[in-house]
C-alpha positions as CSV (number, residue, x, y, z in Angstrom):
1,K,105.4,151.0,114.4
2,L,107.2,149.6,111.5
3,A,104.4,147.2,110.8
4,I,102.1,150.2,110.4
5,V,104.5,151.6,107.8
6,V,104.5,148.3,105.9
7,V,100.6,148.3,105.8
8,M,100.6,151.9,104.6
9,L,102.9,151.0,101.7
10,M,100.7,148.1,100.5
11,F,97.7,150.2,99.5
12,P,99.4,152.8,97.3
13,D,101.3,150.1,95.5
14,A,98.0,148.3,94.6
15,V,96.4,151.7,93.5
16,A,99.4,152.6,91.4
17,R,99.3,149.2,89.5
18,L,95.5,149.7,88.8
19,T,95.9,153.3,87.6
20,R,98.9,152.3,85.5
21,E,96.8,149.6,83.7
22,R,93.9,152.1,83.2
23,E,96.1,154.9,81.8
24,D,98.2,152.7,79.5
25,G,95.1,150.9,78.0
26,L,96.9,147.7,78.0
27,L,93.8,145.6,77.8
28,L,92.7,147.2,74.6
29,R,96.1,146.7,73.1
30,M,96.2,143.1,74.1
31,L,92.7,142.5,72.6
32,Q,93.7,144.1,69.4
33,S,96.8,141.9,69.1
34,G,94.7,138.8,69.5
35,M,94.8,137.9,73.2
36,R,91.7,136.6,74.7
37,A,90.3,138.8,77.6
38,R,90.1,135.7,79.9
39,T,93.8,135.1,79.4
40,Y,94.6,138.8,80.1
41,W,92.5,138.9,83.3
42,L,93.9,135.5,84.6
43,A,97.5,136.6,84.1
44,N,96.7,140.0,85.7
45,Y,95.0,138.3,88.7
46,A,97.9,135.9,89.2
47,F,100.4,138.7,89.1
48,D,98.4,141.0,91.4
49,F,97.6,138.2,93.8
50,T,101.4,137.2,94.0
51,V,102.4,140.9,94.7
52,Q,99.7,141.3,97.4
53,L,100.7,138.0,99.0
54,V,104.3,139.0,99.1
55,W,103.4,142.4,100.8
56,S,101.3,140.5,103.2
57,L,104.1,138.1,104.1
58,V,106.4,141.1,104.7
59,F,103.8,142.4,107.1
60,V,103.7,139.0,109.0
61,V,107.4,138.9,109.3
62,C,107.4,142.4,110.7
63,V,104.7,141.5,113.2
64,Y,106.6,138.5,114.4
65,F,109.9,140.4,114.9
66,I,108.7,143.8,116.1
67,G,104.9,143.5,116.6
68,P,103.0,143.6,119.9
69,A,102.8,140.4,122.0
70,S,99.1,139.8,121.3
71,L,99.8,139.5,117.5
72,K,102.8,137.3,118.1
73,A,100.7,134.9,120.1
74,A,98.4,134.1,117.1
75,P,99.1,130.9,115.3
76,F,100.7,131.2,111.9
77,Q,97.9,129.3,110.2
78,Y,95.5,132.1,111.1
79,Y,97.7,134.7,109.5
80,L,98.1,132.5,106.5
81,V,94.4,131.9,105.9
82,T,93.5,135.5,106.7
83,L,96.2,136.9,104.3
84,V,95.2,134.5,101.5
85,V,91.5,135.5,101.7
86,W,92.3,139.2,102.1
87,S,94.7,139.2,99.1
88,H,92.1,137.4,97.1
89,G,89.5,139.9,98.0
90,L,91.7,143.0,97.3
91,V,92.7,141.7,94.0
92,C,89.1,140.8,93.0
93,L,87.9,144.2,94.0
94,S,90.6,145.8,92.0
95,V,89.8,144.0,88.8
96,C,86.1,145.0,89.0
């Protein structure tokens, strides 16, 4: 049950970061100060991907310690590939 709570915490965190960026108008301010848009988006992507990956790893740790036996039986490589692809997809969708 704790794994479900961890998953529920991941989504609001991502949405909060997105709305904070939109409300603050940080991109506009960075462009006005001379930063290139590509640099801004690459840095934003790297940060968001890292945060999402950390949340995903917390989820995997919770699954291995308190999750059901069917999830514990899966090889770690499957989790790793799935979480990296999932994190990339979430971050890319959030930037659009």
